[in-house]
Kinemage of the C-alpha trace (Angstrom):
@kinemage 1
@onewidth
@group {chain A} dominant
@subgroup {mainchain}
@vectorlist {calphas} color= white
{ca met a 1} P -17.389 3.803 -13.908
{ca asn a 2} L -14.453 1.409 -14.156
{ca asn a 3} L -12.163 4.162 -15.443
{ca leu a 4} L -12.807 6.665 -12.682
{ca thr a 5} L -13.256 4.866 -9.385
{ca arg a 6} L -13.905 6.594 -6.099
{ca arg a 7} L -12.049 4.687 -3.384
{ca tyr a 8} L -11.648 4.649 0.363
{ca phe a 9} L -14.069 7.502 1.033
{ca lys a 10} L -13.746 9.017 4.490
{ca glu a 11} L -15.968 11.659 5.981
{ca asn a 12} L -13.787 14.790 6.155
{ca gly a 13} L -10.859 12.675 4.950
{ca ser a 14} L -8.900 12.280 1.729
{ca asn a 15} L -10.229 10.361 -1.271
{ca lys a 16} L -8.431 8.351 -3.953
{ca tyr a 17} L -9.476 8.155 -7.594
{ca his a 18} L -8.045 6.010 -10.350
{ca ile a 19} L -7.990 7.773 -13.724
{ca asp a 20} L -7.062 6.076 -17.005
{ca cys a 21} L -6.327 9.216 -19.030
{ca glu a 22} L -5.501 7.256 -22.183
{ca trp a 23} L -8.934 5.596 -22.184
{ca leu a 24} L -10.674 8.918 -21.547
{ca glu a 25} L -8.737 10.513 -24.389
{ca lys a 26} L -10.074 7.867 -26.760
{ca asn a 27} L -13.584 8.248 -25.336
{ca pro a 28} L -13.941 12.015 -24.721
{ca asp a 29} L -17.751 11.932 -24.575
{ca ser a 30} L -17.601 9.695 -21.502
{ca ile a 31} L -15.571 12.088 -19.333
{ca lys a 32} L -18.515 14.053 -17.975
{ca val a 33} L -20.626 10.930 -17.486
{ca ser a 34} L -17.825 9.068 -15.709
{ca ile a 35} L -17.036 11.923 -13.351
{ca glu a 36} L -20.592 12.882 -12.427
{ca asn a 37} L -21.669 9.272 -11.879
{ca ser a 38} L -18.631 8.226 -9.879
{ca ile a 39} L -18.269 11.026 -7.344
{ca gln a 40} L -20.556 11.861 -4.455
{ca asn a 41} L -18.520 14.667 -2.893
{ca thr a 42} L -18.971 16.951 -5.893
{ca asn a 43} L -16.376 19.521 -4.850
{ca asp a 44} L -13.733 17.084 -6.145
{ca ile a 45} L -15.145 17.234 -9.694
{ca ser a 46} L -13.422 20.426 -10.840
{ca val a 47} L -10.097 19.189 -9.471
{ca leu a 48} L -10.381 15.893 -11.332
{ca lys a 49} L -11.375 17.605 -14.588
{ca ser a 50} L -8.240 19.749 -14.349
{ca val a 51} L -6.090 16.693 -13.641
{ca ile a 52} L -7.557 14.850 -16.640
{ca asn a 53} L -6.925 17.802 -18.953
{ca thr a 54} L -3.336 18.051 -17.703
{ca phe a 55} L -2.353 14.388 -17.824
{ca gln a 56} L -3.936 13.381 -21.119
{ca asn a 57} L -0.781 14.541 -22.882
{ca gln a 58} L 1.689 13.380 -20.253
{ca arg a 59} L 3.789 10.236 -20.006
{ca asn a 60} L 2.130 9.105 -16.758
{ca arg a 61} L -1.373 8.495 -18.083
{ca asn a 62} L -2.730 5.844 -15.698
{ca ile a 63} L -2.745 7.579 -12.350
{ca val a 64} L -4.242 7.743 -8.875
{ca val a 65} L -5.367 11.124 -7.592
{ca lys a 66} L -5.539 11.617 -3.822
{ca ile a 67} L -7.527 14.687 -2.776
{ca gly a 68} L -7.853 16.033 0.744
{ca lys a 69} L -8.281 19.209 2.704
{ca val a 70} L -5.238 21.391 3.090
{ca asn a 71} L -3.369 20.046 6.092
{ca lys a 72} L 0.045 18.700 6.834
{ca thr a 73} L -0.791 15.001 6.318
{ca ile a 74} L -0.730 14.700 2.516
{ca glu a 75} L 2.145 17.170 2.223
{ca lys a 76} L 4.073 15.080 4.747
{ca glu a 77} L 3.326 11.909 2.785
{ca tyr a 78} L 4.701 13.467 -0.403
{ca gln a 79} L 7.808 14.871 1.297
{ca ile a 80} L 8.659 11.512 2.887
{ca gly a 81} L 8.180 9.773 -0.443
{ca lys a 82} L 10.553 12.210 -2.132
{ca ile a 83} L 13.216 11.698 0.559
{ca leu a 84} L 13.003 7.929 0.080
{ca glu a 85} L 13.262 8.432 -3.684
{ca lys a 86} L 16.215 10.820 -3.427
{ca glu a 87} L 18.105 8.356 -1.228
{ca lys a 88} L 17.393 5.622 -3.820
{ca asn a 89} L 15.559 3.337 -1.444
{ca ile a 90} L 14.189 0.317 -3.276
{ca gly a 91} L 10.567 -0.772 -3.077
{ca phe a 92} L 8.720 2.509 -2.431
{ca ile a 93} L 6.251 4.422 -4.583
{ca asn a 94} L 7.562 7.395 -6.552
{ca tyr a 95} L 5.005 10.184 -6.319
{ca ile a 96} L 4.522 12.240 -9.486
{ca cys a 97} L 3.607 15.624 -8.038
{ca leu a 98} L 1.769 17.542 -5.334
{ca phe a 99} L -0.197 20.763 -5.665
{ca thr a 100} L -2.807 22.826 -3.853
{ca cys a 101} L -5.796 24.453 -5.495
{ca tyr a 102} L -8.696 26.756 -4.787
{ca asp a 103} L -12.104 26.590 -6.467
{ca asp a 104} L -13.936 29.926 -6.538
{ca thr a 105} L -17.288 28.274 -7.308
{ca tyr a 106} L -18.347 28.946 -3.733
{ca asp a 107} L -17.968 32.716 -4.211
{ca lys a 108} L -19.904 32.700 -7.477
{ca ile a 109} L -22.772 30.705 -5.987
{ca lys a 110} L -22.956 33.049 -3.000
{ca gln a 111} L -23.091 36.062 -5.290
{ca asn a 112} L -25.990 34.751 -7.366
{ca lys a 113} L -27.821 31.718 -6.041
{ca val a 114} L -30.590 31.926 -8.676
{ca thr a 115} L -28.808 32.503 -11.980
{ca gly a 116} L -25.300 31.577 -10.951
{ca pro a 117} L -23.419 28.562 -12.309
{ca lys a 118} L -24.471 25.030 -11.461
{ca ser a 119} L -22.959 24.045 -8.134
{ca ile a 120} L -19.926 21.783 -8.388
{ca cys a 121} L -18.938 22.470 -4.805
{ca asn a 122} L -20.828 21.600 -1.627
{ca ala a 123} L -18.461 23.478 0.672
{ca glu a 124} L -20.093 25.324 3.542
{ca lys a 125} L -17.068 27.547 4.093
{ca ile a 126} L -14.571 29.094 1.727
{ca asp a 127} L -11.680 27.301 3.444
{ca asp a 128} L -13.307 23.954 2.641
{ca gln a 129} L -12.612 24.598 -1.050
{ca lys a 130} L -8.860 24.650 -0.547
{ca lys a 131} L -7.574 21.247 -1.592
{ca val a 132} L -4.237 19.489 -1.655
{ca val a 133} L -3.831 16.999 -4.501
{ca leu a 134} L -1.292 14.173 -4.656
{ca ile a 135} L -0.682 12.432 -8.005
{ca met a 136} L 0.827 8.957 -8.068
{ca pro a 137} L 1.157 6.136 -10.623
{ca phe a 138} L -1.575 3.491 -10.750
{ca ile a 139} L -0.282 -0.042 -10.023
{ca ala a 140} L -2.593 -2.447 -11.838
{ca asp a 141} L -1.618 -5.707 -10.118
{ca gly a 142} L -3.030 -4.716 -6.727
{ca ser a 143} L -1.731 -5.415 -3.239
{ca ile a 144} L -0.399 -8.490 -1.442
{ca lys a 145} L -3.722 -8.682 0.396
{ca lys a 146} L -5.832 -8.727 -2.775
{ca phe a 147} L -3.617 -11.062 -4.823
{ca asn a 148} L -5.168 -14.430 -5.729
{ca trp a 149} L -2.733 -16.740 -3.895
{ca ser a 150} L -2.386 -20.463 -4.629
{ca asn a 151} L 0.098 -23.336 -4.254
{ca leu a 152} L 1.683 -22.182 -7.514
{ca ser a 153} L 2.429 -18.683 -6.220
{ca phe a 154} L 4.016 -19.405 -2.835
{ca asp a 155} L 7.488 -18.635 -4.231
{ca ile a 156} L 6.169 -15.181 -5.177
{ca leu a 157} L 4.764 -14.745 -1.664
{ca lys a 158} L 8.124 -15.600 -0.077
{ca ser a 159} L 9.851 -13.169 -2.416
{ca val a 160} L 7.559 -10.189 -1.795
{ca leu a 161} L 7.735 -10.724 1.971
{ca gln a 162} L 11.540 -10.790 1.788
{ca gln a 163} L 11.528 -7.704 -0.441
{ca thr a 164} L 9.315 -5.906 2.096
{ca ile a 165} L 11.635 -6.817 4.951
{ca met a 166} L 14.723 -5.593 3.104
{ca ser a 167} L 13.101 -2.379 1.830
{ca ile a 168} L 12.004 -1.462 5.358
{ca cys a 169} L 15.411 -2.403 6.782
{ca tyr a 170} L 17.409 -0.336 4.288
{ca ala a 171} L 15.087 2.677 4.551
{ca tyr a 172} L 15.507 2.602 8.327
{ca asp a 173} L 19.273 2.248 7.986
{ca lys a 174} L 19.671 5.069 5.450
{ca cys a 175} L 16.875 7.481 6.415
{ca gly a 176} L 15.610 6.486 9.868
{ca phe a 177} L 12.288 5.628 8.184
{ca ile a 178} L 9.402 3.946 10.049
{ca his a 179} L 6.222 3.360 8.063
{ca gly a 180} L 3.821 3.449 11.013
{ca asp a 181} L 0.955 1.690 9.204
{ca leu a 182} L 2.608 -1.206 7.394
{ca his a 183} L 0.034 -3.782 6.335
{ca leu a 184} L -0.499 -5.993 3.290
{ca asp a 185} L -2.869 -3.590 1.537
{ca asn a 186} L -0.176 -0.882 1.597
{ca ile a 187} L 2.256 -3.127 -0.294
{ca leu a 188} L 1.497 -3.265 -4.003
{ca leu a 189} L 2.771 -5.821 -6.503
{ca lys a 190} L 4.108 -4.923 -9.924
{ca lys a 191} L 5.274 -7.298 -12.641
{ca thr a 192} L 8.968 -7.043 -13.415
{ca lys a 193} L 11.372 -8.509 -15.946
{ca lys a 194} L 14.185 -8.444 -13.394
{ca asn a 195} L 15.173 -11.860 -12.105
{ca val a 196} L 16.636 -10.504 -8.880
{ca ile a 197} L 16.552 -7.329 -6.819
{ca val a 198} L 19.849 -6.384 -5.197
{ca tyr a 199} L 19.921 -4.643 -1.813
{ca gly a 200} L 23.207 -3.056 -0.862
{ca asp a 201} L 26.221 -4.721 -2.431
{ca asn a 202} L 25.421 -8.399 -2.168
{ca ile a 203} L 21.920 -9.257 -0.926
{ca glu a 204} L 19.932 -10.682 -3.824
{ca ile a 205} L 16.267 -11.653 -3.710
{ca lys a 206} L 14.784 -13.597 -6.599
{ca thr a 207} L 11.604 -11.906 -7.843
{ca tyr a 208} L 9.649 -14.711 -9.576
{ca gly a 209} L 8.259 -11.968 -11.792
{ca tyr a 210} L 7.035 -9.474 -9.157
{ca lys a 211} L 8.470 -6.564 -7.222
{ca ile a 212} L 6.895 -4.643 -4.346
{ca ile a 213} L 5.883 -1.001 -4.066
{ca ile a 214} L 5.227 0.272 -0.536
{ca met a 215} L 2.876 3.268 -0.308
{ca asp a 216} L 0.773 5.439 2.045
{ca phe a 217} L 3.094 7.382 4.342
{ca asp a 218} L 0.365 9.255 6.258
{ca ser a 219} L 1.511 7.735 9.564
{ca ser a 220} L 5.213 7.491 8.736
{ca phe a 221} L 8.266 8.982 10.410
{ca ile a 222} L 11.675 9.810 8.984
{ca asn a 223} L 15.111 10.755 10.313
{ca ile a 224} L 14.474 8.755 13.488
{ca glu a 225} L 17.612 7.998 15.470
{ca his a 226} L 18.198 4.258 15.164
{ca gln a 227} L 18.259 3.289 18.803
{ca ser a 228} L 15.334 5.441 19.903
{ca gly a 229} L 13.066 4.094 17.153
{ca ile a 230} L 14.120 0.459 17.159
{ca glu a 231} L 11.131 -0.865 19.135
{ca phe a 232} L 8.690 0.693 16.662
{ca tyr a 233} L 10.794 -0.647 13.796
{ca trp a 234} L 10.359 -4.223 15.013
{ca leu a 235} L 6.650 -3.632 15.698
{ca asn a 236} L 6.201 -2.621 12.058
{ca leu a 237} L 7.704 -5.893 10.878
{ca tyr a 238} L 5.613 -7.826 13.397
{ca asn a 239} L 2.506 -6.036 12.176
{ca val a 240} L 2.967 -6.842 8.503
{ca leu a 241} L 4.184 -10.441 8.807
{ca thr a 242} L 1.517 -11.636 11.237
{ca arg a 243} L -1.152 -10.365 8.842
{ca val a 244} L -0.190 -13.111 6.396
{ca asn a 245} L -2.246 -15.564 8.448
{ca ser a 246} L -5.183 -13.222 8.877
{ca asp a 247} L -5.486 -11.187 5.691
{ca ile a 248} L -4.603 -13.120 2.551
{ca gly a 249} L -6.306 -15.869 0.613
{ca asn a 250} L -7.771 -16.506 -2.817
{ca ser a 251} L -10.872 -15.897 -4.878
{ca lys a 252} L -12.463 -19.128 -3.617
{ca gly a 253} L -12.583 -17.877 -0.032
{ca asp a 254} L -9.667 -20.029 1.133
{ca lys a 255} L -7.096 -18.626 3.555
{ca ile a 256} L -3.303 -18.866 3.433
{ca asn a 257} L -1.432 -20.131 6.479
{ca met a 258} L 2.268 -19.528 7.111
{ca asn a 259} L 3.179 -22.650 9.045
{ca asn a 260} L 6.148 -21.304 11.022
{ca met a 261} L 4.544 -18.056 12.173
{ca asn a 262} L 5.382 -18.815 15.814
{ca lys a 263} L 9.076 -18.871 14.944
{ca ile a 264} L 8.761 -15.492 13.242
{ca thr a 265} L 6.853 -13.828 16.078
{ca thr a 266} L 9.198 -15.264 18.714
{ca phe a 267} L 12.217 -13.923 16.852
{ca ile a 268} L 10.735 -10.439 16.371
{ca asp a 269} L 9.479 -10.236 19.971
{ca asn a 270} L 12.960 -11.076 21.229
{ca gln a 271} L 14.487 -8.359 19.034
{ca arg a 272} L 11.900 -5.801 20.131
{ca ile a 273} L 12.048 -6.508 23.867
{ca his a 274} L 15.840 -6.390 23.945
{ca lys a 275} L 15.996 -3.507 21.432
{ca lys a 276} L 18.319 -5.393 19.113
{ca ser a 277} L 19.828 -3.751 16.030
{ca his a 278} L 17.806 -3.500 12.817
{ca leu a 279} L 20.702 -5.294 11.106
{ca asn a 280} L 19.420 -8.504 12.691
{ca thr a 281} L 16.563 -8.219 10.190
{ca leu a 282} L 18.760 -10.177 7.789
{ca lys a 283} L 18.072 -13.281 9.876
{ca leu a 284} L 14.404 -12.951 8.990
{ca leu a 285} L 15.292 -13.643 5.357
{ca glu a 286} L 16.456 -17.115 6.343
{ca ile a 287} L 13.300 -17.777 8.366
{ca ile a 288} L 11.092 -16.672 5.467
{ca asn a 289} L 13.135 -18.742 3.038
{ca asp a 290} L 12.591 -21.844 5.193
{ca ser a 291} L 8.874 -21.142 5.549
{ca ser a 292} L 6.138 -23.352 4.179
{ca phe a 293} L 2.551 -22.399 3.420
{ca ser a 294} L -0.720 -24.252 3.370
{ca ile a 295} L -4.221 -23.442 2.206
{ca ile a 296} L -7.143 -23.630 4.614
{ca glu a 297} L -10.198 -24.249 2.478
{ca lys a 298} L -13.066 -21.882 3.212
{ca pro a 299} L -12.569 -21.630 6.991
{ca lys a 300} L -15.799 -21.443 8.980
{ca ala a 301} L -14.374 -18.765 11.259
{ca asn a 302} L -12.400 -15.804 9.938
{ca phe a 303} L -9.097 -14.953 11.536
{ca val a 304} L -9.292 -11.827 13.659
{ca tyr a 305} L -6.419 -9.389 13.566
{ca asn a 306} L -5.895 -6.775 16.253
{ca pro a 307} L -5.594 -3.413 14.382
{ca asn a 308} L -4.395 -1.671 17.551
{ca ile a 309} L -1.128 -3.590 17.692
{ca leu a 310} L 0.840 -0.354 17.103
């Protein structure tokens, strides 16, 4: 169950599965048990079995499989990711591949309901069997939101926030990219041996052992003209930074508080209202660098974040 996890299930939506192909290769008898016990929407089973058989002998062996109905959303996500990769933008996920598939189990079941093969597909219509499958690397360290933050890791928190700011800024500058759903659970952390990450020619951010990987481009836009998209650009930064005080904490139930949040929101609001250039984002690095954090021990009331900010 831990090696094939069904995540973020949505009715009529896409589903994500984490597959450790190396573990399954060493434990081949567990493949059927893991798949059948982990998945409720059984029409994904045949797709996942094919993925496992394919990736057991590949270099990328710890992967996430995103399966959805054939539509333009997942294809769009993959295409945007590849544009960001081609333009060498730092801090974004590199998707492995995308493919569509068709399971003819539906036809076989319809032809012989009594003696036909065991159903692995609950589709009511043939079109429901058409799937689009996105393969991406699995990032084991989790997201900013799920990280176990403490006084000892505040330097890491400053760094990953600065990395996020610069990655978004450079992607907007080079590709007109706006994420559209930028929050702390869409920003993954990965351990790195690099001491610094360099943006452009001379902007260095110390890593403290972690780099960011921004993912999930379902709601993203690309090739936006800078001036026409600038208000949404600043809203994205507002959205992700204000979530620090509402979304992150530690395993004890404590919450993290960024003590100069008012200064950050005032700065971003001023940029957004007056439609200032995205290049002013560099000033946010200084504000983050001067920030201090505190821990609120097991607050009685949870912070409420407005998800409709965008």
